[in-house]
C-alpha positions as MATLAB code, in Angstrom:
seq = 'MSSAGRGSNRAITVGVVADPGVPTEIAHRIADGLPDEFCARIDQDLDWSVEVRSEALSLSEDGRIDIAGKAQEKKSSEGWDLLVCLTDLPRRDATQPVVAEVDTDHGVGLASLPAIGWIRLRPYVRDVVVHLVGLLVRETLKLTDSRPAGGHHHARRWGWPGSQIRQVPAGNGHADVTLVLPGARGRLRLLFGMVRDNRPWRLVPELSRAIAAATATAAFGIFFPTIWSLADNLSVVRLVVINLVAVFAMVTWITLHNSLWERPRNSEDRNKVVLYNAATLITLTIGVACMYALLFVITLIGSTAVISVDYLGKQLGHAATFIDYASLSWLASSMGTVAGALGSSLETETAVRRATYSRRERERRARRRRESREQD';
ca = [
       1.060   11.184  -24.212;
       4.048    8.903  -24.889;
       4.604    7.203  -28.237;
       7.009    4.949  -30.132;
       7.062    3.055  -33.420;
       7.994    3.330  -37.055;
       5.342    5.883  -37.921;
       4.008    4.099  -41.037;
       2.084    1.195  -39.520;
      -1.125    0.843  -37.591;
      -1.292    3.106  -34.548;
      -2.347    1.561  -31.244;
      -3.312    3.815  -28.355;
      -3.286    2.229  -24.919;
      -5.195    4.100  -22.245;
      -4.249    3.719  -18.594;
      -6.887    4.638  -16.006;
      -5.417    4.675  -12.504;
      -6.890    5.168   -9.059;
      -5.724    8.405   -7.388;
      -2.660    8.084   -5.185;
      -0.010    5.421   -5.681;
      -1.547    3.922   -8.866;
      -1.604    7.318  -10.581;
       1.946    8.124   -9.494;
       3.247    4.838  -10.860;
       1.222    5.155  -14.071;
       2.801    8.530  -14.827;
       6.288    7.245  -13.985;
       6.120    4.256  -16.312;
       4.098    5.874  -19.122;
       7.063    7.377  -20.985;
       8.851    4.039  -21.230;
       5.851    1.860  -22.096;
       5.783    2.478  -25.875;
       9.390    1.302  -26.177;
       8.582   -1.725  -24.011;
       5.620   -2.560  -26.244;
       7.834   -2.287  -29.329;
      10.524   -4.506  -27.839;
       8.326   -7.125  -26.198;
       5.077   -7.240  -28.185;
       5.304   -5.907  -31.759;
       7.781   -3.397  -33.163;
       5.748   -2.967  -36.352;
       2.975   -1.126  -34.503;
       3.001    2.572  -33.622;
       2.401    2.649  -29.875;
       1.142    5.528  -27.753;
       0.082    5.662  -24.101;
      -2.294    8.070  -22.370;
      -2.864    8.220  -18.602;
      -5.985    9.352  -16.762;
      -6.472    9.496  -12.995;
      -9.900    8.642  -11.633;
     -11.279    6.404   -8.908;
     -12.578    3.057  -10.132;
     -16.025    2.413   -8.658;
     -17.040   -0.821   -6.939;
     -20.317   -2.646   -7.385;
     -22.242   -3.913   -4.357;
     -20.607   -7.332   -4.751;
     -17.130   -5.774   -4.683;
     -16.493   -6.052   -8.426;
     -14.808   -3.398  -10.556;
     -16.767   -3.121  -13.795;
     -13.835   -3.024  -16.202;
     -16.062   -3.872  -19.177;
     -18.221   -0.813  -18.537;
     -15.150    1.339  -18.018;
     -13.706    0.079  -21.314;
     -16.888    0.903  -23.225;
     -16.972    4.385  -21.711;
     -13.311    5.302  -22.131;
     -12.578    3.673  -25.481;
     -15.530    5.525  -26.960;
     -14.847    8.926  -25.387;
     -11.038    8.884  -25.621;
     -10.562    6.966  -28.865;
      -8.356    4.325  -27.252;
      -7.775    0.891  -28.749;
      -7.029   -0.867  -25.462;
      -7.469   -0.029  -21.794;
      -5.498   -1.019  -18.704;
      -6.822   -0.072  -15.255;
      -4.593    0.217  -12.187;
      -6.238   -0.059   -8.766;
      -4.974    0.103   -5.209;
      -7.698   -2.269   -4.008;
      -6.867   -5.958   -3.495;
      -8.668   -8.451   -5.731;
      -9.314  -12.120   -4.992;
     -10.429  -15.146   -6.989;
     -11.859  -17.459   -4.311;
      -8.940  -17.581   -1.833;
      -6.195  -16.667   -4.307;
      -4.928  -13.084   -4.553;
      -5.415  -11.688   -8.049;
      -2.580   -9.743   -9.655;
      -4.556   -8.925  -12.793;
      -7.570   -9.904  -14.843;
      -8.316   -9.569  -18.548;
     -11.561   -9.157  -20.484;
     -10.573   -9.828  -24.090;
     -14.099   -9.199  -25.423;
     -13.898   -5.563  -24.348;
     -10.133   -5.097  -24.729;
      -9.442   -4.217  -21.110;
      -7.209   -5.432  -18.307;
      -7.117   -4.638  -14.594;
      -3.961   -4.757  -12.456;
      -4.113   -4.745   -8.643;
      -1.051   -3.048   -7.160;
      -1.117   -4.694   -3.705;
      -0.717   -8.169   -5.233;
       1.978   -7.064   -7.668;
       4.453   -6.592   -4.859;
       5.827   -4.451   -2.073;
       9.400   -3.904   -3.309;
      10.513   -2.569   -6.706;
       6.879   -1.899   -7.470;
       7.377    0.278  -10.533;
       9.243   -2.284  -12.722;
       6.830   -5.030  -11.685;
       3.804   -2.905  -12.589;
       5.425   -2.186  -15.933;
       5.915   -5.936  -16.529;
       2.282   -6.674  -15.678;
       1.016   -3.894  -17.953;
       3.160   -5.181  -20.839;
       1.851   -8.695  -20.219;
      -1.774   -7.518  -20.238;
      -1.347   -5.442  -23.376;
       0.341   -8.381  -25.094;
      -2.652  -10.577  -24.293;
      -5.102   -7.958  -25.522;
      -3.209   -7.340  -28.757;
      -3.178  -11.056  -29.474;
      -6.680  -11.992  -28.295;
      -8.693   -8.791  -28.851;
      -7.052   -7.064  -31.805;
      -5.744  -10.297  -33.396;
      -2.671   -8.405  -34.601;
       0.208  -10.607  -33.465;
       1.002  -14.133  -32.413;
       3.937  -13.025  -30.304;
       3.914  -13.606  -26.578;
       5.285  -10.938  -24.223;
       8.089  -11.763  -21.842;
       6.734  -13.544  -18.809;
       3.599  -14.430  -20.767;
       3.640  -18.173  -20.160;
       1.321  -19.873  -17.709;
       3.923  -19.931  -14.945;
       5.010  -16.335  -15.091;
       8.318  -15.032  -13.859;
       8.993  -14.625  -10.174;
       8.312  -11.043   -9.230;
       9.440   -9.561   -5.956;
       9.048  -12.509   -3.567;
      11.421  -15.485   -3.299;
       9.730  -18.701   -4.352;
       6.406  -17.132   -5.370;
       5.080  -17.376   -8.905;
       2.320  -15.581  -10.750;
       0.113  -18.084  -12.546;
      -2.100  -17.295  -15.502;
      -5.373  -19.218  -15.224;
      -8.899  -19.045  -16.659;
     -11.022  -16.587  -14.699;
     -13.498  -18.043  -12.257;
     -15.594  -14.937  -11.606;
     -17.558  -14.774  -14.864;
     -16.491  -11.161  -15.486;
     -13.104  -11.801  -17.131;
     -11.462  -14.358  -19.391;
      -8.057  -14.715  -17.760;
      -6.646  -13.931  -14.329;
      -3.111  -13.783  -12.992;
      -3.128  -15.194   -9.461;
      -0.719  -15.724   -6.577;
      -1.084  -19.303   -5.313;
      -0.226  -20.486   -1.812;
       0.630  -18.898    1.515;
       3.517  -16.885    0.091;
       1.144  -15.313   -2.378;
      -1.174  -14.247    0.436;
       1.773  -12.815    2.377;
       2.877  -10.933   -0.700;
      -0.610   -9.461   -1.024;
      -0.646   -8.482    2.654;
       2.693   -6.682    2.503;
       1.683   -5.067   -0.778;
      -1.424   -3.695    0.925;
       0.671   -2.326    3.789;
       3.095   -0.684    1.381;
       0.240    0.880   -0.544;
      -1.075    2.325    2.735;
       2.238    4.196    3.177;
       2.265    3.858    6.975;
       5.074    6.380    7.423;
       2.690    9.079    6.204;
       0.515    8.541    9.263;
       3.082   10.339   11.451;
       1.870   13.885   10.588;
      -1.672   12.733   11.380;
      -0.569   11.939   14.944;
       0.570   15.476   15.735;
      -1.516   15.754   18.925;
      -0.215   12.437   20.173;
       3.346   13.506   19.356;
       2.850   16.761   21.269;
       1.543   14.914   24.343;
       4.277   12.291   24.065;
       7.017   14.910   23.756;
       5.747   16.758   26.826;
       5.713   13.550   28.869;
       9.145   12.506   27.593;
      10.487   15.909   28.630;
       9.280   15.116   32.145;
      11.630   12.131   32.146;
      14.560   14.261   31.096;
      14.226   16.618   34.066;
      13.615   14.117   36.888;
      16.595   12.188   38.321;
      14.261    9.413   39.521;
      13.624    8.492   35.881;
      17.381    8.545   35.236;
      18.002    6.036   37.997;
      15.120    3.840   36.871;
      16.430    3.771   33.295;
      19.911    2.941   34.555;
      18.607   -0.053   36.514;
      16.378   -1.491   33.797;
      17.801   -4.242   31.617;
      17.625   -4.074   27.838;
      14.967   -6.794   27.893;
      12.742   -4.750   30.195;
      13.227   -1.637   28.080;
      12.231   -3.621   24.986;
       9.118   -4.944   26.742;
       8.141   -1.438   27.876;
       8.733   -0.197   24.329;
       6.479   -2.896   22.845;
       3.751   -2.286   25.424;
       3.795    1.439   24.639;
       3.461    0.865   20.887;
       0.749   -1.756   21.456;
      -1.189    0.665   23.675;
      -1.195    3.387   21.036;
      -2.084    1.030   18.165;
      -4.935   -0.451   20.217;
      -6.301    2.948   21.180;
      -6.176    4.323   17.620;
      -7.845    1.172   16.267;
     -10.700    1.282   18.767;
     -11.134    5.062   18.853;
     -11.400    5.326   15.057;
     -13.475    2.126   14.702;
     -10.889    0.612   12.365;
     -11.500   -2.992   13.417;
     -13.789   -4.724   10.942;
     -16.166   -7.598   11.682;
     -17.346   -9.996    8.973;
     -20.974   -9.598    7.959;
     -21.134  -13.215    6.803;
     -18.949  -16.294    6.455;
     -17.927  -15.313    2.915;
     -16.382  -12.079    4.203;
     -14.292  -13.729    6.907;
     -11.079  -14.239    4.913;
     -11.253  -10.747    3.443;
     -11.875   -9.128    6.832;
      -8.946  -11.015    8.377;
      -6.713   -9.733    5.572;
      -7.954   -6.158    5.914;
      -7.588   -6.136    9.708;
      -4.056   -7.536    9.450;
      -3.112   -4.839    6.934;
      -4.597   -2.145    9.183;
      -2.761   -3.345   12.298;
       0.579   -3.645   10.496;
       0.082   -0.214    8.935;
      -0.661    1.377   12.306;
       2.198   -0.466   14.011;
       4.708    0.797   11.452;
       3.252    4.303   11.644;
       3.431    4.373   15.451;
       6.938    2.878   15.345;
       8.002    5.736   13.056;
       6.491    8.188   15.528;
       8.326    6.431   18.371;
      11.637    6.651   16.502;
      11.090   10.374   15.929;
      10.264   10.866   19.605;
      13.379    8.929   20.642;
      15.624   11.123   18.489;
      14.044   14.300   19.883;
      14.383   13.035   23.451;
      17.984   11.922   22.937;
      18.962   15.310   21.533;
      17.152   17.042   24.387;
      18.745   14.910   27.109;
      22.288   15.394   25.801;
      21.686   19.142   25.492;
      20.148   19.606   28.963;
      21.995   17.117   31.178;
      25.762   17.384   31.477;
      27.815   14.188   31.535;
      29.286   14.996   34.957;
      25.915   15.718   36.552;
      24.327   12.584   35.097;
      27.253   10.493   36.320;
      26.957   12.001   39.791;
      23.257   11.120   39.985;
      23.805    7.566   38.719;
      26.835    6.898   40.896;
      29.135    5.984   37.999;
      30.698    7.598   34.964;
      27.984    8.396   32.434;
      28.275    7.251   28.820;
      26.219    7.564   25.675;
      24.493    4.297   26.642;
      23.061    6.013   29.721;
      21.652    8.841   27.617;
      20.178    6.300   25.198;
      18.573    4.272   28.028;
      17.099    7.414   29.561;
      15.712    8.535   26.200;
      14.382    5.045   25.517;
      12.409    4.901   28.771;
      11.226    8.508   28.439;
      10.033    7.820   24.884;
       8.048    4.804   26.061;
       6.466    6.866   28.822;
       5.637    9.579   26.328;
       4.118    7.109   23.871;
       1.815    5.672   26.533;
       0.721    9.181   27.499;
       0.248   10.148   23.863;
      -1.858    7.054   23.242;
      -4.553    8.180   25.649;
      -6.918   10.301   23.626;
      -4.885   10.130   20.430;
      -6.585    9.536   17.100;
      -6.071    9.878   13.391;
      -6.886   13.517   12.846;
      -8.332   13.522    9.321;
     -10.625   11.301    7.291;
      -7.808   11.004    4.738;
      -5.641    9.334    7.369;
      -8.411    6.890    8.247;
      -8.833    5.978    4.579;
      -5.079    5.551    4.241;
      -5.018    3.087    7.123;
      -8.019    0.976    6.117;
      -9.008   -0.651    2.846;
     -12.572   -1.262    4.009;
     -13.291    2.477    4.220;
     -12.024    2.951    0.689;
     -14.182    0.108   -0.583;
     -17.301    1.546    1.046;
     -16.583    4.931   -0.532;
     -16.201    3.313   -3.954;
     -19.536    1.499   -3.551;
     -21.234    4.729   -2.464;
     -19.788    6.498   -5.508;
     -21.114    3.740   -7.768;
     -24.607    4.090   -6.249;
     -24.536    7.855   -6.817;
     -23.450    7.375  -10.422;
     -26.250    4.854  -10.989;
     -28.852    7.251   -9.553;
     -27.563   10.086  -11.733;
     -27.808    7.897  -14.836;
     -31.377    6.929  -13.937;
];
């Protein structure tokens, strides 16, 4: 627990409940500094303390996170005055991405990490949390008339040139106020935030079988002079095209093999499904690109170690340079990626969840149904 204040005034305990994964990591990283931020930007005459808990926030059948119910549960059991929830699931108000929402009646706020940003996430999450707590202190506890930094209706620009977070009345009936991202730039910011939260680079270990098959095929290219000559005669444009086709082949196979492509169940789901599919494809593309880069480095090291400069030059008919080794490794890596794509898949359910938001949402709904049955 982190705390700050004068020690002789009213104590305010802010609880932070964060989804496992990125939200929990960020919550723990910012927790120590939050009391000082609350003192400086909300009210220095209050004794602030912050407690963090990690648990998955359940979804209702209509996709809503019941923050009011969570507030009643946690404030009673933990003795907290206010509650802020951090989720890795995207939230929307009609077509506008939601950064956060506030229920002043129950003293709780919810912040959605994907909409907060995709660069410098930690300071932006801290700013949003301070903003939410400032609203709750003023509207729920009625303790101060001060307004936290960035608390006006056109909030500060966070993490995306030209985009603004707007504070508007909630339109979902489950909150009083929402912070939204208007316009196309806001939707792009949400998309890239979702991709960042997926951590696509962490998919590489889940492609170990594909990497093994790709490395074996790339090694074939290293040992056969026909491949050397072909690489030497291909232009950079052709090598780029082959590279893109190889990555596309693997992304397509993984998507289809793991049933990652979502289809809308009704017209209301169409925009959400488009967003989720885009995030999945970008996540997989970055993950496969990371795998490709790793394969290229391995192949380049192998080719320079196995093939002497003189022998390579003799086979090509001209003096060999580093460019020739790079071209050979480039083509061999593309060949290996195509071979690795056939039969490759994400090897654990954790990897599938990491690549797709829809799977995570279904799990949250299933958890909510189980909790409801247990209560009954």
